[in-house]
C-alpha positions in Angstrom: -5.6 19.3 4.5 -5.2 20.5 8.1 -1.5 19.8 8.5 1.6 21.9 8.7 4.0 19.1 8.9 2.8 15.6 7.9 4.9 12.4 8.3 4.6 9.9 5.7 6.0 6.4 6.6 6.9 4.2 3.8 6.5 7.0 1.3 9.1 5.4 -1.2 7.0 2.4 -1.7 3.9 1.9 -4.1 1.1 3.3 -2.4 3.1 5.9 -0.2 4.7 7.6 -3.2 1.5 7.6 -5.2 0.0 9.5 -2.1 3.0 12.0 -1.8 2.6 13.0 -5.4 -0.9 13.5 -5.2 -1.0 15.4 -2.2 1.6 17.8 -3.0 -0.2 18.5 -6.4 -3.5 19.1 -5.0 -4.6 22.8 -4.3 -5.8 22.1 -0.7 -2.5 21.1 0.9 0.0 23.9 1.8 2.3 22.1 4.3 5.4 20.0 4.3 5.7 16.2 4.0 8.6 14.4 5.7 9.1 10.9 4.2 10.3 8.3 6.6 11.5 5.1 4.7 14.2 2.8 5.6 14.4 1.5 2.1 14.1 -2.1 2.3 13.4 -4.3 -0.8 10.1 -2.5 -1.9 11.2 1.2 -0.9 12.6 2.8 -4.0 13.5 6.5 -4.0 13.1 6.5 -7.8 9.4 6.4 -7.2 9.6 10.1 -6.1 12.2 11.4 -8.6 12.0 15.0 -9.3 9.5 15.7 -6.2 12.1 17.6 -4.0 12.9 20.0 -6.9 9.3 20.4 -8.0 8.4 21.3 -4.4 11.3 22.9 -2.8 11.2 23.0 1.1 7.9 21.0 1.2 9.3 17.5 0.5 11.9 16.2 2.8 13.4 12.7 2.8 14.5 10.8 6.1 16.1 7.2 5.9 15.0 5.9 9.2 13.5 2.9 10.7 10.0 2.9 12.5 11.6 0.1 14.5 13.9 2.8 16.0 11.9 4.9 18.7 14.8 7.2 19.2 15.2 8.1 15.7 11.5 8.7 15.5 11.4 11.0 18.4 14.2 13.0 16.9 12.3 13.4 13.6 9.2 14.3 15.5 11.0 17.1 17.3 13.0 18.4 14.5 10.2 18.8 12.2 7.3 19.6 14.5 5.3 16.7 13.2 1.5 17.1 13.6 0.2 14.5 11.4 1.3 10.9 10.5 -0.1 9.0 7.5 1.4 5.4 8.2 1.9 3.2 5.2 5.0 1.5 6.3 4.5 -2.2 6.7 5.9 -5.7 5.5 3.2 -6.3 3.2 3.7 -9.7 0.9 1.7 -12.7 2.2 4.3 -15.3 0.8 7.2 -13.4 2.5 5.2 -13.6 5.8 4.7 -17.3 5.5 8.6 -17.8 5.2 9.5 -15.2 7.6 7.0 -14.0 9.8 9.3 -12.5 12.5 10.1 -9.5 10.4 6.3 -8.8 10.0 5.9 -8.9 13.6 8.8 -6.6 14.2 7.7 -4.0 11.6 3.9 -4.1 11.5 3.4 -4.3 15.3 6.4 -2.8 17.1 7.0 -0.3 14.3 3.4 0.8 14.8 3.7 1.0 18.3 6.8 3.3 18.1 4.8 5.8 15.9 1.9 5.9 18.2 4.2 6.8 21.3 5.9 9.3 19.3 2.6 10.7 18.3 1.0 10.4 21.8 3.8 12.7 23.1 4.2 15.2 20.5 2.7 18.7 21.0 -0.1 19.9 18.9 -0.7 16.7 17.3 -3.7 16.5 14.9 -4.3 12.9 13.5 -2.7 9.5 13.0 -4.1 7.8 10.1 -3.2 4.2 9.8 -3.5 2.4 6.6 -4.6 -1.3 6.7 -6.0 -4.3 4.7 -9.2 -6.1 4.1 -7.2 -9.4 4.8 -7.8 -8.5 8.7 -11.2 -9.8 8.2 -10.3 -13.3 6.9 -12.1 -15.1 4.0 -15.5 -14.7 2.6 -18.0 -17.3 1.0 -19.6 -16.8 -2.2 -21.7 -13.9 -1.0 -21.6 -11.1 1.5 -19.1 -8.2 2.0 -16.7 -7.1 4.6 -17.9 -4.2 6.6 -16.3 -2.2 9.4 -18.3 -4.4 11.8 -16.9 -7.5 10.5 -15.0 -9.6 13.1 -11.4 -10.1 12.6 -10.3 -13.5 11.6 -6.7 -13.1 9.8 -5.4 -16.1 8.3 -1.5 -15.4 7.5 0.9 -13.9 9.6 0.9 -10.9 7.5 -2.8 -10.2 8.2 -2.3 -11.3 11.9 0.4 -8.4 12.2 -1.9 -5.8 10.5 -4.8 -6.8 12.8 -2.6 -6.4 15.7 -1.6 -2.9 14.6 -5.2 -2.0 13.9 -6.1 -2.9 17.6 -3.1 -0.7 18.6 -4.2 2.3 16.9 -7.8 2.0 18.1 -6.6 1.5 21.6 -4.7 4.7 21.7 -7.6 6.4 20.6 -9.9 4.9 23.3 -7.2 5.0 26.2 -5.0 8.3 25.5 -7.4 10.3 23.4 -5.0 10.3 20.3 -7.0 11.6 17.4 -6.8 8.6 14.9 -8.4 7.1 11.8 -8.0 3.8 10.0 -8.8 2.7 6.6 -9.2 -0.9 5.4 -8.6 -1.2 1.7 -8.9 -3.9 -0.9 -6.2 -5.0 -3.3 -4.4 -2.1 -5.0 -2.8 -1.9 -8.4 -1.4 0.8 -10.5 2.0 2.7 -11.2 5.2 1.9 -9.2 3.8 -1.4 -7.6 6.6 -3.9 -6.7 6.9 -6.6 -9.5 6.4 -9.3 -7.1 2.7 -8.4 -7.0 0.2 -10.2 -9.2 -0.7 -7.5 -11.7 2.8 -6.2 -12.5 4.5 -9.8 -12.4 1.9 -10.9 -15.0 2.4 -7.7 -17.0 6.1 -8.2 -17.1 6.2 -11.9 -17.7 3.9 -11.5 -20.5 6.0 -9.1 -22.1 8.9 -11.2 -21.9 6.8 -14.4 -22.9 7.6 -16.2 -19.4 5.2 -18.5 -17.7 2.4 -16.6 -16.1 1.8 -18.5 -12.7 -1.5 -18.7 -11.2 -2.2 -20.0 -7.8 -4.5 -23.2 -7.3 -7.5 -23.2 -9.6 -7.2 -19.3 -10.2 -10.9 -18.8 -8.8 -9.8 -16.8 -5.8 -11.7 -13.5 -5.8 -10.3 -10.2 -4.8 -11.8 -6.6 -4.8 -9.4 -4.3 -6.9 -8.7 -0.6 -6.1 -6.7 1.5 -8.6 -4.2 3.4 -6.4 -5.0 7.0 -7.4 -8.6 6.1 -6.1 -7.2 4.8 -2.9 -5.1 7.9 -2.3 -8.1 10.3 -2.8 -10.0 8.2 -0.4 -7.2 8.4 2.3 -7.1 12.2 1.7 -11.0 12.3 2.0 -10.7 10.5 5.4 -7.9 12.4 6.8 -9.9 15.7 6.0 -13.3 14.7 7.0 -13.4 11.4 8.7 -14.5 11.2 12.3 -11.8 10.6 14.7 -11.6 7.2 16.1 -13.4 5.6 13.3 -12.7 3.1 10.6 -13.6 3.2 7.0 -13.3 0.6 4.6 -12.1 1.5 0.9 -13.0 -0.7 -2.1 -12.9 -0.5 -5.7 -16.2 -2.1 -6.4 -14.2 -4.5 -8.7 -14.4 -8.2 -7.7 -12.4 -10.3 -10.1 -11.3 -13.9 -10.2 -7.5 -14.3 -10.5 -7.7 -16.3 -13.6 -9.9 -13.4 -15.2 -7.3 -10.7 -14.5 -4.6 -12.7 -15.9 -6.5 -13.3 -19.1 -7.4 -9.6 -19.2 -3.7 -8.6 -18.9 -2.7 -11.3 -21.7 -5.2 -9.4 -24.0 -4.1 -6.0 -23.2 -0.4 -7.0 -23.7 -1.4 -8.6 -26.9 -3.0 -5.4 -28.1 -0.4 -2.9 -26.9 2.7 -5.1 -27.6 2.0 -7.6 -30.1 3.7 -11.0 -30.2 3.4 -14.1 -32.3 0.5 -16.0 -30.5 -1.6 -15.2 -27.4 -0.1 -14.7 -24.2 -3.0 -16.7 -22.8 -0.9 -19.9 -24.0 1.8 -18.9 -21.1 -0.9 -19.4 -18.1 0.7 -22.0 -15.7 -1.2 -23.1 -12.7 0.7 -23.8 -9.6 0.3 -25.2 -6.4 -2.0 -23.0 -4.1 -0.2 -21.4 -1.0 -1.1 -22.1 2.5 -4.1 -20.3 4.1 -5.0 -18.8 0.8 -8.3 -16.8 1.4 -10.9 -17.8 -1.1 -12.8 -14.2 -1.5 -12.4 -10.8 -0.3 -15.3 -8.1 -1.1 -15.4 -4.7 0.5 -18.6 -2.7 1.4 -17.5 1.0 1.2 -21.1 2.5 2.0 -20.0 4.2 5.0 -17.2 5.9 3.3 -19.4 6.8 0.5 -22.5 7.7 2.5 -20.6 9.8 5.3 -17.8 11.3 3.0 -18.9 11.2 -0.5 -16.0 9.2 -1.7 -16.6 6.7 -4.8 -13.8 5.2 -7.2 -13.2 7.1 -10.3 -11.8 4.2 -12.3 -13.5 1.2 -13.4 -11.3 -2.2 -13.3 -11.0 -2.1 -17.0 -9.8 1.6 -17.2 -7.5 1.2 -14.4 -6.1 -1.9 -15.7 -5.6 -0.5 -19.1 -3.6 2.6 -17.5 -1.7 0.2 -15.4 -0.6 -1.9 -18.4 0.2 1.1 -20.4 2.4 2.5 -17.7 4.5 -0.7 -17.2 5.0 -0.8 -20.9 6.1 2.9 -21.0 8.4 2.4 -17.8 10.6 -0.7 -18.6 13.6 0.8 -17.4 12.1 1.4 -13.9 11.0 -2.3 -13.8 14.4 -3.6 -15.1 16.2 -2.0 -12.5 13.7 -3.2 -9.7 13.9 -6.9 -11.1 17.8 -6.8 -11.5 18.6 -5.5 -8.0 20.3 -2.5 -9.3 18.3 0.1 -7.7 19.4 -1.7 -4.3 23.2 -1.1 -5.2 22.2 2.5 -5.9 20.5 2.8 -2.6 23.5 1.2 -0.8 25.8 3.7 -2.4 23.6 6.7 -1.5 22.2 5.8 2.2 24.3 2.7 3.4 23.2 -0.7 4.1 19.4 -1.2 4.4 17.8 -2.7 7.5 15.5 -5.5 7.6 12.4 -3.6 8.6 9.7 -1.3 7.1 8.7 -1.4 3.5 5.1 -0.3 2.5 1.5 -1.3 2.6 
């Protein structure tokens, strides 16, 4: 990758930490990564345990808030940042319904601050912005989101991400800032915060707790294994046309209820208990503005840049369930809040801004 000093925002979160691990392990990247994360509830330095020691001088961490423009300017100057990969965002739809103000602040103003710092940096090469398929709204039973699909966000979260997409695009058109944008489908895999569907169901199933399913469980999402997503991002950053948007999908449309049932069966196989975990499935009231179906057409990314997902949903889900079974200590610290106490001891109080997409 053509970068000497890449700034990764939200790198202690789920996708960001997987991306950092993958990029540093690759043979084609020889630069330095500066991870900026404000360590809110979904930012966990443990996700990158051992990375600084494994890559001395090539991985640096700065606890900073993307909503603080002076802190960003100082980091850009100190490390001579030439590339940004922007994951940092408030990203949970339910939280955005209850408290939209933090989503507006982080996802819009935080992105603006990063764009301004990038625009004024000398020798700047690329601003890559990670977004979501939720900006497109909801699909019917047929069809797919393409890069030309009009934006129709239906939650405060997706509206804030749509706004940040437009800002990135405008900075390319107005100021000539070299940018790329990727809109991805639902991610899953190691290090995902336990409030998300797949890890929540895995951990509840292990503990034989109720498995909550919204509405009738027939909402459809396209699922993307996180390692495939990270490889797609790297491909876009290396080969993508500047100013362009690329959709990233997993070619894995699934109803929520089918995913829950698959997880139950995998947990039954890998950690047997008395009786099928399917008996724990519990239907709960649907959330407001719950989009019915998302499905991504990633033919542009495949046709122009040659990327396709390596994992099927079945293979990726098995890897994911096995990872959570083998890393119970990690998830226990997350769910108990113990990791937040450690963060406060190491870094001080956490600001209310900037997690990870």
